[in-house]
N, C-alpha and C positions, 0 to 999 in steps of 0.2 A: 874211353867212350862209355856212356851210360847205356845199359841195355834196357829197352822198353819192356815193361812187364806185360804179360798176356792180359787181355781184357776180360774181366769176369764181372758182368753186371749183377747187381744184387737183386734186381727184379727183372723179369722178362722185358726186353725192349719192345716198343709198340709194334714193330714189324713182325714179331713172333707171338704176340699176345692172343691172337685169334679173335680179337674184338674190334679190329680195324674195319671201317666201312669203306669199301672200294667205290670210287666215283667213276663216272663215265669217262672213257678215254684213257684210263690208267694202263691199258694194255698196249698203247701205242709205243713204238720204239723210242727210247730216250737214252740209250747207252752208246757212247762213242769209244771205239777201240783204236788206240794209237799203237802201231806196230813198227818193227824194224828200228827200234830205239838203239842209241849208242850203248856201249858197255856200261854196266852199273857204276863203275868207278868214275865215269865222266858226268854223271847226272845226279840230281837229288830231287826230293819231292817238290820243293818250291820251284825248281826249274821246269819240271813237268807240268805243274799247275799253271805256270805262266803261259803255257800254250793253249789254255782253255779260257774262253771268255764268252759272254753272251747270256749267262743264266746261272742261277743258284744250283749247286751240286749237292746231291744227296750223299754220295760217297764215291771214293776213288780207290783204286787198288793197283799196285805195281806187281807184275808177274815176272819174277826174276828168270825163271826157266824159259819162258817164251819171249822175253824182252818186249813185253807189251804193257800198256797202261790203260786200264779201263776206267771210264768216267761216266757216272750215272747222273744225268741231269734230273732235277726235280720235275721239270715240265718238258713233255715231249716236243712242244713247239720250239723251245729253246735249243734242243738237240738238233732238230731239223734245220733251224736257222743257222746254227753253227756249222754243220756239215755242208750246207749250201754255200756259206761264205768261204769256208776253207777251199771248196772246189773251185771257186771263182778266182782264187789267188795263185793258181798254178801249183808248181812243186814247192813243198815246204821242207826245209832242211834244218837239222839240229846237229851241230858239231860235224858238218860236212856229210851227214848221212840223211838221205831222203826218208821222211816220215810218212807213213800211210795211215789214212783215217777211214774208218768204217762205222756206219750206223747199224746197230744190231738190236734185236729185242731185249728188253730188260727182264731179269729173272723174277722180280717181285714188284707189285705195285707200291707206290710211296704211301707210308702211313699218313693218315689225315693230320696228325699232330705236326708233321714236318711241313705241311702245306701252309701253315700260318705264316703271315708275311714277315714277321721279325725273326723266326727261327732259322738258324744257319749253323754251319760247322765251325764258325769263328766266334770266340768270346772276347769281349772287352773287359779289362780289369782296371778300375780306377782306385785311387787312394792306396797304392801299394806301399808297403814298408820300404824305407830308404835303403835298408841293408839286404834287400832281396835282389838276386841277380837272375839272369835268364836260365842258367844251368839249374839253379835250385827250383825256379818256377817250373821248368820242364819236368823235373823229377817228381813234382807234386801232381802234375796233370797227366803224365804219361800212363798212369795206372788205368785211366779210362779208355785209352785207345791210342792208335798211331797218330803222331803229331806231324803236321807239315812244317810248322815253324812256331817259335816263341820269340816275341820281341818286346823289349822294355825301353821306354823313353824316360830316362832318369829325371830330366828337367820337369816333366809333367807328372811324374810319379804314376804313370799308367803303363799298360801293356796289353798285348794281344796273344792269345793262344789259338792257333788255327789247326783243327783236327782234319783228318782225311774223311771222317764220317760225321754226319749230323747226329746220329744216334749217340756217338761218344761225347759230343759237345752237350747234348741234351742231358746225359747222365752227369757230366761234370758240373753243369749248372745246378743240378738238383742236389748233389752230394758234397761238393767241395767245401762248403762252409762247415759241415759237420765233420768232414775228414781232416780239415786243416783249419783249426781255430784262428790262425793268423789272418784269415780272410773274412772273419765275421763282420768287420766294419768296412770292408771294401765294397765298392760298387762293381757288381758283376752282371753283365747282360750280353745278349747276342750282338755281334757286330756284323757288318756287311761282308758277305762272302767275296773274296778278291776276284773270284771267277765271274761274279755277277757284274761285270763291267763291259765297256764298249769293246767290240772285237778289234777295233783299230789299235787298241793297246798292245796286241800281240806284235804288230809290225813296229810299234814304237818301243818294244822291249819292256812292256809293263810287267810287273811282278813285285816281289818283296823288295823293298828299298834296302840296298846294301851299300853303305857309305862309310866314310871315315869319321863321322861325328862321334865325339867322345861320350855323348850322353845317350847313345843307343847301344843296347846289348842285344845280340841276335843269335839264336840257335836255329839251324836248319835241320829238318828231319832227313835222315838218310837210311831208309829201309830197315826198320827195326833197331837201328842203333843211331845215336845222335852225335853230331859233331859240327864244328864250324865249317861253313862253306869255304872252299878253297877258290880264290879268285884267279 
């Protein structure tokens, strides 16, 4: 397994620059805590994110000692709508274990740059070289932060890199062309956050598409190390 390198931004990210203007309503709770999760060996980052829908995510974090998963929505209204919808569904189970959901205050306001409509934690890559695989692509991007998944569709010569943090996708988009000349002619832009979908997708098993197509190469993030998801 490839070990994810620690994230070391070359310039202070917007959330710590001290120049961010806080807008009204930024202090409203927008963080959801999922607790009583199954053992780490039974879950992965894509599976956990598949339980979240209804709005764009600023960042998420898995806490191995507490067996919890914290999700910080960009907008408080989306967090409230999500927790309300979850409460209306009755008990929620993952691998035969009941999952508990709590809405709590968020530690910091969202930097204004992340409030732009197109900014997300997911990047689309078009015009990829034909000899590039998901493992190599992952090793090129994991220097910027923890990755939820990397996916390549060979037939279309395109792929996606979904980070756990918008800040990491933000830095990757800024620096990847200078760090990796292979991408200088590639189309790289923000994609839609998978979590920014209809909450009904949770009941329908929405998430990263994992199938037997030969033209798809997929790597799922598993808490600081990376490996293929075991079906």
